[in-house]
C-alpha positions in Angstrom: -10.1 -52.9 -94.8 -11.0 -52.7 -98.5 -13.1 -49.5 -98.2 -10.5 -47.8 -95.9 -7.7 -48.6 -98.3 -9.8 -47.2 -101.2 -10.6 -44.0 -99.3 -7.0 -43.5 -98.3 -5.9 -43.9 -102.0 -8.6 -41.5 -103.1 -7.7 -38.8 -100.6 -4.0 -39.2 -101.4 -4.5 -39.2 -105.2 -6.9 -36.2 -104.9 -3.8 -34.0 -104.3 -2.4 -35.0 -107.7 -5.7 -35.1 -109.6 -6.9 -31.7 -108.4 -3.4 -30.2 -109.2 -3.6 -31.7 -112.7 -7.1 -30.3 -113.2 -6.0 -26.8 -112.1 -3.0 -27.0 -114.4 -5.3 -28.1 -117.2 -7.7 -25.2 -116.6 -4.8 -22.6 -116.5 -2.8 -24.1 -119.4 -3.9 -21.7 -122.2 -1.6 -20.8 -125.1 1.4 -19.9 -123.0 1.4 -22.9 -120.7 -0.1 -21.0 -117.7 1.5 -20.0 -114.4 3.3 -23.3 -114.1 5.2 -22.6 -117.4 6.0 -19.1 -116.2 7.5 -20.5 -113.0 9.4 -23.3 -114.8 10.8 -21.2 -117.7 13.9 -19.8 -116.0 14.7 -23.2 -114.4 14.3 -25.0 -117.7 16.5 -22.4 -119.4 19.2 -22.9 -116.8 19.1 -26.6 -117.4 19.3 -26.0 -121.1 22.3 -23.8 -120.7 24.0 -26.4 -118.4 23.4 -29.2 -121.0 24.7 -27.0 -123.8 27.9 -26.2 -121.8 28.6 -29.9 -121.1 27.4 -31.6 -124.3 27.5 -28.9 -127.0 25.1 -27.4 -129.5 23.5 -30.8 -130.4 21.2 -30.6 -127.4 17.5 -30.3 -128.5 15.6 -27.4 -127.0 13.4 -28.2 -124.0 9.9 -26.7 -124.5 8.5 -25.6 -121.2 4.9 -26.3 -122.4 5.8 -29.9 -123.0 7.3 -30.2 -119.5 4.1 -28.8 -118.0 1.9 -31.0 -120.2 4.0 -34.1 -119.2 3.6 -33.2 -115.5 -0.1 -32.7 -116.0 -0.5 -36.1 -117.7 1.6 -37.9 -115.0 -0.4 -36.4 -112.2 -3.8 -36.9 -113.8 -3.4 -40.4 -115.2 -1.2 -41.6 -112.3 -3.7 -40.3 -109.7 -6.7 -41.9 -111.4 -4.9 -45.3 -111.7 -3.6 -45.0 -108.1 -7.2 -44.6 -106.8 -8.0 -48.1 -108.2 -4.9 -49.6 -106.7 -2.6 -49.8 -109.7 1.1 -49.9 -109.2 1.5 -48.2 -112.7 -0.3 -45.2 -111.3 2.0 -45.2 -108.3 5.0 -45.3 -110.5 3.7 -42.4 -112.6 3.2 -40.3 -109.5 6.6 -41.3 -108.3 8.2 -40.2 -111.6 6.4 -36.9 -111.4 7.6 -36.2 -107.8 11.2 -37.3 -108.7 11.4 -35.0 -111.8 9.4 -32.0 -110.7 10.6 -31.6 -107.0 14.1 -30.5 -107.9 12.8 -28.2 -110.6 10.2 -26.4 -108.5 11.9 -26.4 -105.1 15.2 -24.7 -105.2 15.6 -24.2 -101.5 19.4 -25.0 -101.9 19.9 -21.6 -103.5 18.8 -19.7 -100.3 20.6 -19.2 -97.0 18.9 -20.5 -93.8 18.3 -16.9 -92.7 16.5 -16.1 -95.9 12.7 -15.9 -95.5 12.1 -17.9 -98.7 14.2 -20.9 -97.5 11.7 -22.3 -95.0 8.6 -22.5 -97.3 10.7 -24.3 -99.9 12.1 -26.7 -97.3 8.6 -27.4 -96.0 7.4 -28.2 -99.5 10.4 -30.5 -100.0 9.7 -32.4 -96.8 6.0 -32.8 -97.9 7.1 -34.1 -101.3 9.5 -36.5 -99.6 6.7 -37.8 -97.4 4.5 -38.3 -100.5 7.3 -40.2 -102.2 7.7 -42.3 -99.1 4.0 -43.1 -99.1 4.2 -44.1 -102.7 7.2 -46.3 -102.1 5.4 -47.9 -99.1 2.4 -48.6 -101.4 4.5 -50.2 -104.0 6.4 -52.3 -101.4 3.1 -53.5 -99.9 1.7 -54.4 -103.3 4.8 -56.5 -103.9 4.8 -58.2 -100.5 1.1 -59.1 -100.2 0.5 -62.3 -102.3 -2.3 -62.4 -104.7 -5.4 -64.3 -103.8 -4.7 -67.9 -104.6 -7.4 -70.0 -106.0 -7.9 -73.0 -103.7 -8.8 -76.2 -105.5 -11.6 -78.2 -104.0 -10.8 -81.7 -103.4 -13.3 -84.1 -104.9 -14.5 -86.7 -102.6 -14.7 -90.2 -103.9 -18.2 -91.5 -104.1 -19.1 -94.7 -102.4 -21.8 -96.9 -103.8 
């Protein structure tokens, strides 16, 4: 059970670790392809926040968002491999924050050819989120190993 559990966590976390590694290699001065894809979406969020709150909203730097995602994926994935719930929470936060930003399937009609790939990615991210929640739940349910005290036998003389 121990090795199987480790292998499962390793395979699951490899999705996040390899994605973080690819983002790191492509990062460059401009933030890489991830920043180019996120820039219009971050700009629309910035405009929405300014319209609701006013001019006091600090500017959201796309490179910082990409860097935060990279750190959450990398550190969370490595910690998750070793069975840490902290790593699971980091991966969960990455999925919760990045999925609505990257997958805007709700802006397409069902007949649009771009709708179905976005919907498939959404379902995949929801499945990964479910697996992380299952892992966290199982970590909280399974009791830690309790140290059993040995009863000392009385010596007879």
